[in-house]
gemmi code that builds the backbone of each chain (N, CA, C; Angstrom):
import gemmi

chains = {
    "A": [
        ("MET", (89.132, 134.973, 79.532), (89.570, 134.070, 78.471), (88.559, 132.978, 77.858)),
        ("THR", (88.213, 132.719, 76.577), (87.270, 131.959, 75.952), (87.934, 130.780, 75.517)),
        ("ILE", (87.566, 129.728, 75.960), (88.235, 128.396, 75.325), (87.237, 127.596, 74.510)),
        ("GLU", (87.535, 127.159, 73.627), (86.485, 126.209, 72.615), (87.028, 124.725, 73.119)),
        ("THR", (85.863, 124.036, 73.518), (86.029, 122.773, 74.182), (85.225, 121.763, 73.568)),
        ("ASP", (85.310, 120.465, 73.654), (84.341, 119.580, 73.016), (82.998, 119.701, 73.724)),
        ("ILE", (82.887, 120.396, 74.729), (81.443, 120.358, 75.391), (81.272, 121.967, 75.530)),
        ("GLY", (81.608, 122.648, 74.425), (81.210, 123.650, 74.353), (82.118, 125.054, 74.528)),
        ("GLN", (81.636, 126.146, 74.118), (82.751, 127.366, 74.661), (82.940, 127.700, 75.933)),
        ("VAL", (83.602, 128.036, 76.537), (83.518, 128.053, 78.047), (84.314, 129.248, 78.233)),
        ("GLU", (83.731, 130.202, 79.176), (84.378, 131.348, 79.581), (85.140, 131.042, 80.883)),
        ("PHE", (86.518, 131.395, 80.889), (87.290, 131.014, 82.146), (87.499, 132.301, 82.762)),
        ("PRO", (87.413, 132.512, 83.957), (87.563, 133.566, 85.051), (89.257, 133.909, 84.861)),
        ("ALA", (89.585, 135.076, 85.070), (90.975, 135.268, 85.140), (91.429, 134.639, 86.552)),
        ("TYR", (92.546, 133.869, 86.753), (92.934, 133.697, 88.019), (94.308, 134.213, 88.265)),
        ("GLY", (94.879, 134.269, 89.198), (96.272, 134.410, 89.429), (97.015, 133.315, 89.542)),
        ("ASP", (98.151, 133.060, 90.040), (99.003, 132.077, 89.621), (98.569, 130.700, 90.476)),
        ("TYR", (97.865, 130.012, 89.658), (97.540, 128.677, 90.436), (98.719, 127.806, 90.879)),
        ("GLU", (99.892, 128.124, 90.173), (101.120, 127.328, 90.232), (101.637, 127.445, 91.846)),
        ("SER", (101.546, 128.715, 92.335), (102.224, 129.108, 93.632), (101.363, 128.956, 94.945)),
        ("ASP", (100.315, 129.830, 95.122), (99.617, 129.587, 96.384), (97.924, 130.131, 95.818)),
        ("CYS", (97.782, 129.514, 94.813), (96.107, 129.925, 94.384), (95.063, 129.088, 95.230)),
        ("PRO", (93.864, 129.671, 95.455), (92.820, 128.371, 95.907), (92.649, 127.243, 95.389)),
        ("ALA", (92.904, 127.244, 94.034), (92.384, 126.148, 93.211), (93.501, 124.961, 93.931)),
        ("ARG", (94.533, 125.245, 94.367), (95.271, 123.885, 94.808), (94.423, 123.356, 95.834)),
        ("LEU", (94.002, 124.123, 96.876), (93.194, 123.441, 97.916), (91.998, 122.411, 97.387)),
        ("ALA", (91.467, 122.930, 96.144), (90.174, 122.231, 95.653), (90.887, 120.785, 94.885)),
        ("VAL", (92.084, 120.893, 94.651), (92.884, 119.852, 94.142), (93.002, 118.876, 95.092)),
        ("ASP", (93.501, 119.448, 96.135), (93.508, 118.437, 97.512), (92.429, 117.830, 97.713)),
        ("ILE", (91.408, 118.483, 97.840), (90.230, 117.960, 98.072), (89.666, 116.802, 97.233)),
        ("PHE", (89.677, 117.081, 95.828), (89.734, 116.097, 94.789), (90.327, 114.765, 94.942)),
        ("GLY", (91.618, 115.028, 95.484), (92.574, 113.902, 95.773), (91.944, 112.793, 96.707)),
        ("ASN", (91.023, 113.077, 97.414), (90.310, 111.997, 98.088), (89.007, 111.470, 97.367)),
        ("SER", (88.975, 110.524, 96.689), (88.071, 110.238, 95.659), (86.656, 109.834, 96.526)),
        ("TRP", (86.787, 109.243, 97.560), (85.439, 108.964, 98.594), (84.890, 109.995, 99.002)),
        ("LEU", (85.631, 111.215, 99.125), (84.974, 112.567, 99.533), (84.169, 112.777, 98.458)),
        ("THR", (84.597, 113.017, 97.265), (83.678, 113.183, 96.211), (82.826, 112.225, 95.738)),
        ("VAL", (82.917, 111.083, 96.125), (81.737, 109.911, 95.580), (80.695, 110.443, 96.729)),
        ("ILE", (81.028, 110.525, 98.096), (80.004, 110.956, 99.031), (79.116, 112.166, 98.912)),
        ("VAL", (79.881, 113.378, 98.505), (79.318, 114.473, 97.931), (78.175, 114.263, 96.930)),
        ("TYR", (78.444, 113.344, 95.870), (77.751, 113.137, 94.912), (76.558, 112.265, 95.350)),
        ("THR", (76.627, 111.437, 96.188), (75.718, 110.457, 96.681), (74.640, 111.180, 97.629)),
        ("LEU", (75.066, 112.380, 98.340), (74.182, 113.162, 98.919), (73.508, 114.185, 98.269)),
        ("ARG", (73.528, 114.134, 97.073), (72.902, 115.400, 96.056), (71.733, 115.551, 96.203)),
        ("ASP", (70.770, 114.481, 96.648), (69.381, 114.522, 96.578), (68.810, 115.006, 98.000)),
        ("GLY", (69.630, 114.799, 98.729), (69.107, 115.190, 100.404), (70.237, 114.360, 101.249)),
        ("PRO", (69.740, 114.536, 102.702), (70.483, 113.622, 103.801), (70.255, 112.258, 103.816)),
        ("LEU", (71.360, 111.481, 104.191), (70.992, 110.107, 104.148), (71.629, 109.417, 105.430)),
        ("ARG", (71.363, 108.328, 105.983), (71.821, 107.772, 107.049), (73.157, 106.984, 106.762)),
        ("PRO", (74.144, 106.880, 107.418), (75.374, 106.067, 107.181), (74.963, 104.877, 106.587)),
        ("VAL", (74.101, 103.969, 107.014), (73.834, 102.810, 106.286), (73.218, 102.920, 105.031)),
        ("GLU", (72.519, 103.832, 104.592), (72.061, 104.221, 103.495), (73.026, 104.757, 102.360)),
        ("LEU", (74.028, 105.656, 103.014), (75.204, 106.018, 102.152), (76.078, 105.014, 101.841)),
        ("ARG", (76.375, 103.814, 102.934), (77.115, 102.743, 102.480), (76.646, 101.988, 101.407)),
        ("ARG", (75.331, 101.797, 101.472), (74.634, 100.723, 100.439), (74.726, 101.481, 99.109)),
        ("ALA", (74.419, 102.877, 99.105), (74.176, 103.527, 97.811), (75.866, 103.621, 97.126)),
        ("ILE", (76.887, 103.779, 97.952), (78.194, 103.826, 97.286), (78.663, 102.527, 96.717)),
        ("GLY", (78.593, 101.502, 97.605), (79.199, 100.218, 97.501), (80.841, 100.255, 97.360)),
        ("GLY", (81.484, 99.098, 97.765), (82.766, 98.961, 97.776), (83.489, 100.104, 98.611)),
        ("ILE", (82.735, 100.347, 99.770), (83.491, 101.381, 100.759), (83.210, 100.892, 102.118)),
        ("SER", (84.491, 100.455, 102.978), (84.590, 99.928, 104.278), (83.859, 100.756, 105.134)),
        ("GLN", (83.456, 100.198, 106.256), (82.763, 100.925, 107.267), (83.737, 101.928, 107.948)),
        ("LYS", (84.989, 101.348, 108.355), (85.977, 102.507, 108.757), (86.367, 103.469, 107.632)),
        ("MET", (86.449, 103.123, 106.321), (86.910, 104.312, 105.558), (85.617, 105.372, 105.473)),
        ("LEU", (84.201, 104.925, 105.468), (83.314, 105.652, 105.364), (83.228, 106.569, 106.567)),
        ("THR", (83.446, 106.220, 107.825), (83.383, 106.692, 109.086), (84.393, 108.074, 108.987)),
        ("GLN", (85.759, 107.469, 108.753), (86.769, 108.414, 108.659), (86.566, 109.618, 107.800)),
        ("THR", (86.159, 109.480, 106.461), (85.664, 110.322, 105.507), (84.748, 111.220, 105.946)),
        ("LEU", (83.736, 110.623, 106.561), (82.482, 111.605, 106.971), (82.925, 112.403, 107.925)),
        ("ARG", (83.948, 112.155, 109.008), (84.592, 113.090, 109.963), (85.291, 113.970, 109.429)),
        ("ARG", (86.128, 113.795, 108.447), (86.980, 114.715, 107.716), (85.979, 115.628, 107.051)),
        ("MET", (85.097, 115.181, 106.554), (84.272, 116.162, 105.843), (83.366, 117.119, 106.614)),
        ("GLU", (82.974, 116.281, 107.779), (82.341, 117.482, 108.920), (83.237, 118.542, 109.272)),
        ("ARG", (84.462, 118.141, 109.572), (85.650, 119.084, 109.967), (85.790, 120.324, 109.069)),
        ("MET", (85.841, 119.712, 107.887), (85.856, 120.768, 106.600), (84.821, 121.474, 106.357)),
        ("GLY", (83.549, 121.267, 106.778), (82.339, 122.002, 106.605), (81.555, 121.781, 105.367)),
        ("LEU", (81.988, 120.507, 105.153), (81.456, 119.968, 103.848), (79.888, 119.285, 103.877)),
        ("LEU", (79.710, 118.506, 105.321), (78.637, 117.984, 105.780), (78.149, 118.569, 107.047)),
        ("GLU", (77.099, 118.149, 107.203), (76.438, 118.603, 108.740), (75.959, 117.045, 108.957)),
        ("ARG", (76.446, 116.729, 110.418), (75.603, 115.627, 110.965), (74.602, 115.865, 112.070)),
        ("ARG", (73.712, 115.270, 111.561), (72.045, 115.525, 112.200), (72.129, 114.423, 113.011)),
        ("ARG", (71.751, 114.594, 114.391), (71.499, 113.521, 115.130), (70.123, 113.805, 115.933)),
        ("TYR", (69.336, 112.731, 115.838), (67.641, 112.991, 116.116), (67.508, 112.122, 117.488)),
        ("ALA", (67.008, 112.772, 118.291), (66.952, 112.000, 119.652), (65.472, 111.012, 119.705)),
        ("GLU", (66.048, 110.095, 118.903), (64.742, 109.014, 118.783), (65.107, 107.500, 119.512)),
        ("ALA", (64.478, 106.770, 119.364), (65.138, 105.215, 120.165), (64.811, 104.228, 118.996)),
        ("PRO", (65.819, 103.741, 118.419), (67.440, 104.037, 118.729), (67.696, 105.402, 118.236)),
        ("PRO", (68.527, 106.297, 118.324), (68.875, 107.663, 117.754), (69.017, 107.563, 116.316)),
        ("ARG", (68.714, 108.355, 115.668), (68.820, 108.375, 114.037), (69.981, 109.520, 114.041)),
        ("VAL", (70.775, 109.243, 112.947), (71.763, 109.852, 112.656), (71.780, 110.288, 111.054)),
        ("GLU", (72.005, 111.436, 110.492), (71.898, 111.642, 109.043), (73.100, 112.865, 108.888)),
        ("TYR", (73.419, 112.380, 107.541), (74.449, 113.432, 107.082), (73.754, 114.246, 105.770)),
        ("ALA", (73.755, 115.342, 105.943), (73.404, 116.424, 104.739), (74.490, 117.360, 104.329)),
        ("LEU", (74.585, 117.816, 103.167), (75.702, 118.632, 102.536), (75.305, 120.153, 102.863)),
        ("THR", (76.231, 120.681, 103.628), (76.153, 122.145, 103.700), (76.399, 123.034, 102.401)),
        ("PRO", (75.944, 124.317, 102.411), (76.063, 124.902, 101.347), (77.732, 124.909, 100.276)),
        ("ALA", (78.802, 124.709, 101.182), (79.800, 124.494, 100.613), (79.905, 122.964, 99.829)),
        ("GLY", (79.303, 122.046, 100.436), (79.185, 120.717, 100.044), (78.484, 120.754, 98.792)),
        ("ILE", (77.248, 121.530, 98.779), (76.468, 121.547, 97.740), (77.070, 122.233, 96.623)),
        ("ASP", (77.823, 123.321, 96.762), (78.612, 123.855, 95.670), (79.638, 123.303, 95.039)),
        ("LEU", (80.242, 121.994, 95.625), (81.029, 120.825, 95.322), (80.712, 120.252, 93.898)),
        ("LEU", (79.090, 120.130, 94.036), (78.487, 119.424, 92.978), (78.651, 119.873, 91.553)),
        ("THR", (79.132, 121.127, 91.545), (79.567, 122.077, 90.126), (80.539, 121.261, 89.553)),
        ("PRO", (81.752, 121.369, 90.134), (82.612, 120.604, 89.502), (82.734, 119.173, 89.219)),
        ("ILE", (82.388, 118.459, 90.243), (81.741, 117.249, 90.244), (81.055, 116.720, 89.133)),
        ("PHE", (79.982, 117.259, 88.549), (79.276, 117.381, 87.455), (79.888, 117.697, 86.262)),
        ("ALA", (80.930, 118.501, 86.501), (81.880, 119.037, 85.241), (82.735, 118.006, 84.951)),
        ("LEU", (83.228, 117.111, 86.081), (84.150, 115.948, 85.770), (83.451, 115.099, 85.076)),
        ("GLY", (82.175, 114.716, 85.694), (81.263, 113.748, 84.976), (81.059, 113.922, 83.384)),
        ("ALA", (80.921, 115.298, 83.064), (80.684, 115.522, 81.449), (81.978, 115.258, 80.864)),
        ("TRP", (82.919, 115.389, 81.475), (84.325, 115.353, 80.758), (84.480, 113.842, 80.531)),
        ("ALA", (84.061, 113.096, 81.555), (84.255, 111.700, 81.419), (83.053, 110.809, 80.653)),
        ("ASP", (82.172, 111.545, 80.556), (81.215, 111.072, 79.535), (81.715, 111.199, 78.012)),
        ("THR", (82.390, 112.514, 77.810), (83.059, 112.572, 76.316), (84.362, 111.716, 76.160)),
        ("HIS", (85.170, 111.705, 77.388), (86.677, 111.099, 77.002), (87.006, 109.967, 77.981)),
        ("GLY", (85.854, 109.328, 78.679), (86.413, 108.234, 79.579), (86.548, 107.126, 78.712)),
        ("ASP", (85.689, 106.809, 77.653), (86.197, 105.639, 77.168), (87.853, 105.348, 76.531)),
        ("ALA", (88.007, 106.696, 75.705), (89.122, 106.776, 75.189), (90.328, 106.665, 75.988)),
        ("VAL", (90.107, 107.345, 77.374), (91.255, 107.345, 78.314), (91.484, 105.892, 79.044)),
        ("ARG", (90.210, 105.367, 79.174), (90.051, 103.811, 79.745), (91.034, 103.009, 78.764)),
        ("ALA", (90.748, 103.154, 77.491), (91.063, 102.274, 76.386), (92.705, 102.399, 76.504)),
        ("ALA", (92.897, 103.787, 76.329), (94.454, 103.985, 76.492), (95.239, 103.411, 77.712)),
        ("LEU", (94.798, 103.551, 78.686), (95.279, 102.939, 79.771), (95.360, 101.500, 80.086)),
        ("TYR", (94.266, 100.922, 79.699), (93.808, 99.572, 80.164), (93.661, 98.590, 78.876)),
        ("GLY", (93.640, 99.260, 77.749), (93.332, 98.486, 76.573), (92.037, 97.858, 76.446)),
        ("ASP", (91.047, 98.674, 76.964), (89.696, 98.280, 77.355), (88.847, 99.080, 76.792)),
        ("PRO", (88.108, 98.926, 75.510), (87.366, 99.907, 75.122), (86.198, 100.445, 75.967)),
        ("GLY", (86.079, 100.077, 77.171), (84.828, 100.577, 78.064), (83.669, 99.754, 77.725)),
        ("ASP", (82.684, 100.276, 78.584), (81.529, 99.415, 78.859), (80.506, 100.020, 78.062)),
    ],
    "B": [
        ("MET", (67.744, 118.281, 86.193), (67.787, 118.787, 87.645), (68.530, 120.374, 87.674)),
        ("THR", (67.885, 121.132, 88.439), (68.510, 122.441, 88.594), (68.684, 122.693, 90.208)),
        ("ILE", (69.941, 123.134, 90.396), (70.404, 123.158, 91.682), (70.863, 124.709, 91.851)),
        ("GLU", (70.452, 125.356, 92.982), (70.931, 126.725, 93.249), (72.236, 126.525, 94.222)),
        ("THR", (73.207, 126.855, 93.725), (74.536, 127.058, 94.327), (75.079, 128.626, 94.772)),
        ("ASP", (75.954, 128.921, 95.408), (76.472, 129.918, 95.720), (77.086, 130.676, 94.645)),
        ("ILE", (77.463, 129.769, 93.614), (77.953, 130.554, 92.332), (76.805, 130.424, 90.927)),
        ("GLY", (75.748, 130.593, 91.498), (74.839, 130.803, 90.588), (73.758, 129.124, 90.358)),
        ("GLN", (72.862, 129.521, 89.483), (71.986, 128.499, 89.399), (72.622, 127.313, 88.222)),
        ("VAL", (72.602, 126.329, 88.759), (73.294, 125.130, 87.714), (72.515, 124.078, 87.155)),
        ("GLU", (72.575, 123.903, 85.895), (71.846, 122.721, 85.571), (72.541, 121.440, 85.330)),
        ("PHE", (72.296, 120.501, 86.003), (73.003, 119.401, 85.780), (72.486, 118.108, 84.887)),
        ("PRO", (73.100, 117.728, 84.192), (72.606, 116.493, 83.278), (72.240, 115.399, 84.428)),
        ("ALA", (71.301, 114.683, 83.655), (70.897, 113.378, 84.435), (71.732, 112.156, 84.029)),
        ("TYR", (72.689, 111.886, 85.224), (73.331, 110.876, 84.870), (73.121, 109.264, 85.514)),
        ("GLY", (73.590, 108.454, 84.938), (73.022, 106.963, 85.688), (73.629, 107.011, 86.933)),
        ("ASP", (73.890, 105.950, 87.628), (74.428, 105.586, 88.951), (75.991, 105.652, 88.945)),
        ("TYR", (76.357, 107.098, 89.503), (77.856, 107.304, 89.784), (78.222, 106.273, 90.496)),
        ("GLU", (77.440, 105.604, 91.436), (78.085, 104.761, 92.867), (78.562, 103.830, 92.147)),
        ("SER", (77.968, 103.043, 91.101), (78.354, 101.600, 90.587), (79.642, 101.882, 89.614)),
        ("ASP", (79.148, 102.085, 88.066), (80.061, 102.151, 87.348), (80.209, 103.287, 86.202)),
        ("CYS", (79.645, 104.279, 86.971), (79.379, 105.788, 86.133), (80.827, 106.121, 85.340)),
        ("PRO", (80.968, 106.702, 84.370), (82.158, 107.234, 84.007), (82.786, 108.356, 84.811)),
        ("ALA", (82.300, 109.223, 85.788), (82.322, 110.110, 86.521), (83.344, 109.388, 87.505)),
        ("ARG", (83.518, 108.284, 87.792), (84.302, 107.599, 88.645), (85.694, 107.595, 88.237)),
        ("LEU", (85.887, 107.611, 86.961), (87.175, 107.649, 86.444), (87.799, 108.778, 86.247)),
        ("ALA", (87.033, 109.989, 86.584), (87.267, 111.265, 86.617), (87.942, 111.689, 87.912)),
        ("VAL", (87.259, 110.834, 88.878), (87.564, 111.271, 89.959), (89.007, 110.540, 90.478)),
        ("ASP", (89.248, 109.370, 90.086), (90.588, 108.974, 89.951), (91.725, 109.699, 89.198)),
        ("ILE", (90.926, 110.376, 87.911), (92.257, 111.260, 87.332), (92.738, 112.658, 88.352)),
        ("PHE", (91.731, 113.112, 89.135), (91.719, 114.238, 89.806), (92.468, 113.934, 91.148)),
        ("GLY", (92.485, 112.640, 91.374), (93.167, 111.976, 92.464), (94.632, 112.262, 92.275)),
        ("ASN", (95.236, 112.515, 91.169), (96.681, 112.862, 91.118), (96.564, 114.276, 91.008)),
        ("SER", (97.102, 115.030, 92.105), (97.106, 116.313, 91.896), (98.029, 117.190, 90.932)),
        ("TRP", (99.236, 116.540, 90.724), (100.104, 116.814, 89.712), (99.631, 116.992, 88.449)),
        ("LEU", (98.903, 115.745, 88.193), (98.222, 115.861, 86.721), (97.365, 117.106, 86.599)),
        ("THR", (96.479, 117.377, 87.574), (95.685, 118.660, 87.365), (96.500, 119.782, 87.282)),
        ("VAL", (97.571, 120.002, 88.041), (98.269, 121.082, 88.069), (98.863, 121.318, 86.648)),
        ("ILE", (99.155, 120.262, 86.060), (100.096, 119.892, 84.647), (99.293, 120.667, 83.599)),
        ("VAL", (97.964, 119.927, 83.825), (97.102, 120.586, 82.778), (96.581, 121.972, 82.977)),
        ("TYR", (96.472, 122.423, 83.994), (96.337, 123.880, 84.360), (97.741, 124.596, 83.750)),
        ("THR", (98.691, 124.235, 84.052), (99.908, 125.033, 83.798), (100.101, 124.925, 82.170)),
        ("LEU", (99.485, 124.159, 81.310), (99.693, 124.079, 79.871), (98.446, 124.922, 79.292)),
        ("ARG", (97.534, 125.257, 80.022), (96.385, 125.920, 79.295), (96.592, 127.120, 78.220)),
        ("ASP", (97.865, 127.848, 78.498), (97.955, 128.851, 77.054), (98.709, 128.128, 76.223)),
        ("GLY", (99.181, 126.949, 76.388), (100.124, 126.475, 74.952), (100.950, 125.698, 75.534)),
        ("PRO", (101.716, 124.901, 74.875), (103.064, 124.092, 74.846), (104.024, 124.579, 75.575)),
        ("LEU", (104.549, 123.747, 76.467), (105.939, 124.270, 77.227), (106.990, 123.153, 77.118)),
        ("ARG", (108.027, 123.288, 77.144), (109.103, 122.594, 77.454), (109.215, 122.082, 79.021)),
        ("PRO", (109.826, 120.624, 79.074), (109.761, 120.294, 80.555), (110.218, 121.329, 81.600)),
        ("VAL", (111.338, 121.952, 81.227), (111.982, 122.891, 82.108), (111.133, 123.928, 82.350)),
        ("GLU", (110.330, 124.615, 81.530), (109.558, 125.481, 81.737), (108.403, 125.078, 82.498)),
        ("LEU", (107.950, 123.864, 82.327), (106.541, 123.120, 83.089), (107.239, 123.314, 84.674)),
        ("ARG", (108.393, 122.869, 84.937), (108.878, 122.605, 86.317), (109.081, 123.918, 86.869)),
        ("ARG", (109.473, 124.904, 86.222), (109.621, 126.243, 86.922), (108.109, 126.956, 87.082)),
        ("ALA", (107.365, 126.772, 86.217), (106.098, 127.441, 86.377), (105.349, 126.601, 87.565)),
        ("ILE", (105.662, 125.477, 87.769), (104.677, 124.746, 88.689), (105.474, 125.010, 90.170)),
        ("GLY", (106.849, 124.756, 90.202), (107.390, 124.778, 91.634), (107.017, 123.708, 92.391)),
        ("GLY", (108.153, 123.460, 93.175), (107.692, 122.197, 94.091), (107.552, 121.032, 93.648)),
        ("ILE", (107.782, 120.621, 92.496), (107.617, 119.274, 91.746), (109.048, 118.704, 91.461)),
        ("SER", (109.204, 117.544, 91.810), (110.630, 117.020, 91.649), (110.720, 116.500, 90.207)),
        ("GLN", (111.882, 116.440, 89.361), (112.142, 116.101, 88.217), (111.464, 114.711, 87.848)),
        ("LYS", (111.707, 113.613, 88.919), (111.238, 112.325, 88.916), (109.745, 112.486, 88.595)),
        ("MET", (109.283, 113.167, 89.500), (107.638, 113.155, 89.732), (107.119, 113.956, 88.476)),
        ("LEU", (107.650, 114.634, 87.793), (107.376, 115.549, 86.670), (107.431, 114.398, 85.489)),
        ("THR", (108.525, 113.730, 85.436), (108.638, 112.908, 84.228), (107.586, 111.772, 84.265)),
        ("GLN", (107.529, 111.146, 85.432), (106.742, 110.113, 85.813), (105.038, 110.730, 85.142)),
        ("THR", (104.690, 111.818, 85.608), (103.461, 112.100, 85.533), (103.078, 112.663, 84.071)),
        ("LEU", (104.274, 113.213, 83.445), (103.936, 113.582, 81.977), (103.868, 112.214, 81.244)),
        ("ARG", (104.696, 110.978, 81.683), (104.534, 110.062, 80.749), (103.070, 109.423, 80.868)),
        ("ARG", (102.688, 109.163, 82.277), (101.297, 108.713, 82.492), (100.328, 109.421, 81.587)),
        ("MET", (100.360, 110.725, 81.656), (99.291, 111.755, 81.056), (99.431, 111.659, 79.436)),
        ("GLU", (100.559, 111.248, 78.836), (100.871, 110.845, 77.810), (99.980, 109.647, 77.329)),
        ("ARG", (100.236, 108.715, 77.917), (99.851, 107.097, 77.765), (98.248, 107.390, 78.153)),
        ("MET", (97.549, 108.356, 78.701), (96.144, 108.604, 78.748), (95.434, 109.347, 77.806)),
        ("GLY", (96.434, 110.000, 76.897), (95.911, 110.933, 75.859), (95.438, 112.146, 76.205)),
        ("LEU", (96.034, 112.862, 77.269), (95.734, 113.944, 77.746), (96.902, 115.144, 77.319)),
        ("LEU", (97.952, 114.653, 77.036), (99.053, 115.213, 76.452), (99.728, 114.466, 75.267)),
        ("GLU", (100.602, 115.372, 74.371), (101.181, 115.196, 73.306), (102.294, 115.579, 73.343)),
        ("ARG", (103.348, 114.963, 73.151), (104.765, 115.019, 73.444), (105.247, 115.444, 71.984)),
        ("ARG", (105.909, 116.496, 71.937), (106.494, 116.949, 70.574), (107.786, 116.956, 70.484)),
        ("ARG", (108.507, 116.365, 69.575), (109.946, 116.231, 69.758), (110.298, 116.898, 68.416)),
        ("TYR", (111.322, 118.165, 68.548), (111.807, 118.774, 67.401), (113.209, 118.468, 66.970)),
        ("ALA", (113.690, 118.027, 65.835), (114.984, 117.589, 65.489), (115.997, 118.752, 65.330)),
        ("GLU", (115.980, 119.595, 66.398), (116.926, 120.521, 66.384), (118.298, 120.011, 67.260)),
        ("ALA", (119.250, 120.787, 67.368), (120.473, 120.563, 68.039), (120.664, 121.533, 69.164)),
        ("PRO", (120.363, 121.161, 70.399), (120.159, 119.877, 70.894), (118.804, 119.812, 70.777)),
        ("PRO", (118.187, 118.894, 70.615), (116.671, 118.403, 70.264), (115.630, 118.967, 71.150)),
        ("ARG", (115.015, 119.486, 70.909), (113.693, 120.297, 71.822), (112.654, 119.477, 71.987)),
        ("VAL", (112.171, 119.330, 73.252), (110.837, 118.634, 73.668), (109.709, 119.524, 74.068)),
        ("GLU", (108.652, 119.475, 73.550), (107.661, 120.261, 74.132), (106.271, 119.172, 74.614)),
        ("TYR", (105.444, 119.573, 75.487), (104.481, 119.113, 75.954), (103.023, 119.946, 75.543)),
        ("ALA", (102.179, 119.432, 74.949), (101.031, 120.198, 74.673), (99.569, 119.321, 74.953)),
        ("LEU", (98.556, 120.154, 75.539), (97.319, 119.293, 75.891), (96.758, 118.932, 74.645)),
        ("THR", (96.193, 117.827, 74.518), (95.314, 117.134, 73.518), (93.860, 117.782, 73.777)),
        ("PRO", (93.180, 117.331, 72.820), (91.742, 118.150, 73.039), (91.154, 117.538, 74.321)),
        ("ALA", (91.204, 116.180, 74.576), (90.992, 115.604, 75.801), (91.377, 116.338, 77.312)),
        ("GLY", (92.671, 116.833, 76.890), (93.308, 117.534, 78.110), (92.898, 118.834, 77.998)),
        ("ILE", (92.806, 119.532, 76.925), (91.983, 120.806, 76.913), (90.479, 120.892, 78.049)),
        ("ASP", (89.827, 119.722, 77.553), (88.506, 119.731, 77.942), (88.643, 119.512, 79.449)),
        ("LEU", (89.577, 118.940, 79.882), (89.751, 118.998, 81.493), (89.797, 120.592, 82.088)),
        ("LEU", (90.303, 121.376, 81.413), (90.151, 122.715, 81.976), (88.753, 123.127, 82.627)),
        ("THR", (87.944, 122.678, 81.967), (86.406, 122.972, 82.607), (86.073, 122.788, 83.859)),
        ("PRO", (86.541, 121.345, 84.270), (86.255, 121.013, 85.574), (87.278, 121.716, 86.432)),
        ("ILE", (88.417, 121.919, 86.058), (89.474, 122.399, 86.815), (89.187, 123.817, 87.100)),
        ("PHE", (88.510, 124.561, 86.213), (88.143, 126.003, 86.540), (87.045, 126.024, 87.395)),
        ("ALA", (86.242, 124.923, 87.325), (84.905, 125.006, 88.159), (85.609, 124.584, 89.656)),
        ("LEU", (86.507, 123.717, 90.009), (87.105, 123.594, 91.353), (87.560, 124.958, 91.452)),
        ("GLY", (88.388, 125.729, 90.959), (88.782, 126.798, 91.080), (88.089, 127.865, 91.535)),
        ("ALA", (86.778, 128.040, 90.891), (85.698, 129.080, 91.362), (85.244, 128.427, 92.752)),
        ("TRP", (85.098, 127.213, 92.968), (84.792, 126.765, 94.162), (85.319, 127.248, 95.221)),
        ("ALA", (86.972, 126.925, 94.940), (88.102, 127.313, 95.790), (87.903, 128.574, 96.300)),
        ("ASP", (87.647, 129.582, 95.296), (87.722, 131.001, 95.556), (86.814, 131.495, 96.530)),
        ("THR", (85.425, 130.748, 96.416), (84.222, 130.887, 97.283), (84.396, 130.398, 98.735)),
        ("HIS", (85.035, 129.070, 98.657), (84.735, 128.346, 99.928), (86.174, 127.978, 100.696)),
        ("GLY", (87.249, 128.311, 99.867), (88.540, 127.768, 100.441), (89.122, 128.456, 101.698)),
        ("ASP", (88.822, 129.664, 101.907), (89.040, 130.267, 103.155), (88.629, 129.504, 104.365)),
        ("ALA", (87.120, 129.263, 104.246), (86.577, 128.749, 105.213), (86.914, 127.424, 105.516)),
        ("VAL", (87.037, 126.638, 104.695), (87.534, 125.041, 104.528), (89.055, 125.078, 105.315)),
        ("ARG", (89.952, 126.080, 104.694), (91.507, 125.892, 105.220), (91.007, 126.161, 106.970)),
        ("ALA", (90.289, 127.318, 107.062), (90.337, 127.736, 108.327), (89.620, 126.635, 109.506)),
        ("ALA", (88.656, 125.857, 108.931), (88.182, 124.771, 109.657), (89.140, 123.704, 109.749)),
        ("LEU", (90.155, 123.499, 108.788), (90.924, 122.247, 108.993), (92.154, 122.777, 109.423)),
        ("TYR", (92.585, 123.883, 109.471), (94.096, 124.435, 110.030), (93.825, 125.346, 110.909)),
        ("GLY", (92.590, 126.007, 111.207), (92.503, 126.944, 112.055), (93.399, 128.094, 111.612)),
        ("ASP", (93.496, 128.017, 110.185), (94.046, 129.300, 109.702), (93.160, 130.196, 108.717)),
        ("PRO", (93.040, 131.350, 108.904), (92.150, 132.263, 108.159), (92.170, 132.423, 106.650)),
        ("GLY", (93.677, 131.646, 106.211), (94.020, 131.898, 104.994), (94.892, 133.011, 104.594)),
        ("ASP", (95.299, 133.132, 103.313), (96.287, 134.300, 103.179), (95.541, 135.446, 102.635)),
    ],
}
model = gemmi.Model(1)
for chain_id, residues in chains.items():
    chain = gemmi.Chain(chain_id)
    for i, (resn, *xyz) in enumerate(residues, 1):
        res = gemmi.Residue()
        res.name, res.seqid = resn, gemmi.SeqId(i, " ")
        for name, pos in zip(("N", "CA", "C"), xyz):
            atom = gemmi.Atom()
            atom.name, atom.element = name, gemmi.Element(name[0])
            atom.pos, atom.b_iso = gemmi.Position(*pos), 0.0
            res.add_atom(atom)
        chain.add_residue(res)
    model.add_chain(chain)
structure = gemmi.Structure()
structure.add_model(model)
structure.setup_entities()
């Protein structure tokens, strides 16, 4: 199926019924956690230490960061690397599954570039920045 | 920036700092509402009446459907069309902004096709269906 969108003509693969038990539903559940998405995006250029992650993201509590990192590691999106230095150094890196999540994340970003101001204005009466 | 992913080589536009106040953050907020995403997907082939939407989606309460449709209409993702018939007929259709949301939604679907089983297995100990 080819659909004409504001950001070009897009070829969509034919999926089964998303509505019942399609894999896309899992993806939606994943994106329901905003911090997860922000963390994947923040690690796009390579591994970071927890303190660097927290500084880059801004506005995330230590507790929320730790919880989200643990869940993402369990999901196989992140790899925790511990280096036996003194003091020990810990870094988080995207796995291949985590790297592949960058594709829909950037597609969301492109959508927001095109429509974000209008949606914000409609929701909050704010023309955007 | 070009990134090699399991679903091909992807060219990413250069964005500003997502971490602070980038439009992508709004998109993440939008995808935080799973029903919104499911509704956009379900309307991909054209307008539907509320009863048809509810049947196609499955597992959504009337109250949740109504609330989500109202919010999406306010956001400018949906258009409510009321036909002066007896009884009056109401349909919901995607606006151009809603249609463009199909692009990231299908990117999520492609990701889930590739990685969904592994993530499900990691999270729930279930090899998928």
